[in-house]
C-alpha positions in Angstrom: 3.7 12.4 -13.5 0.9 13.8 -11.4 -1.4 10.9 -11.1 -4.5 10.6 -8.9 -2.6 8.5 -6.4 0.1 11.1 -6.0 -2.5 13.8 -5.5 -4.3 11.6 -3.0 -1.1 11.2 -1.0 -0.3 14.9 -1.0 -3.5 16.4 0.4 -5.7 15.0 3.2 -8.8 16.4 1.6 -8.1 14.5 -1.6 -7.4 11.4 0.4 -10.7 11.7 2.1 -12.4 12.3 -1.3 -10.8 9.4 -3.0 -11.5 7.2 0.0 -15.2 8.0 -0.2 -15.2 7.5 -3.9 -13.5 4.2 -3.5 -16.0 3.1 -0.9 -18.9 4.2 -3.1 -17.5 2.4 -6.1 -17.1 -0.8 -4.0 -20.6 -0.5 -2.7 -22.0 0.0 -6.2 -20.0 -3.0 -7.4 -21.3 -5.2 -4.6 -24.9 -4.2 -5.3 -24.4 -4.9 -9.0 -23.0 -8.3 -8.3 -25.9 -9.1 -5.9 -28.4 -8.0 -8.5 -26.6 -10.2 -11.1 -26.8 -13.2 -8.7 -30.6 -12.6 -8.1 -31.2 -12.4 -11.9 -29.1 -15.5 -12.6 -31.0 -17.4 -9.9 -34.4 -16.3 -11.3 -33.3 -17.3 -14.8 -32.1 -20.7 -13.6 -35.4 -21.7 -12.0 -38.0 -23.4 -14.1 -41.1 -21.3 -14.8 
């Protein structure tokens, strides 16, 4: 089976691309979780 991980291992360009996509996805997830924490804190505080 020719999965994305196999393609990433076979070509350096794909490895770089998948590495950048992974870093971008992790950064987006981190920002999302920070945003959720801020919204939860704002919701928790009394008005």
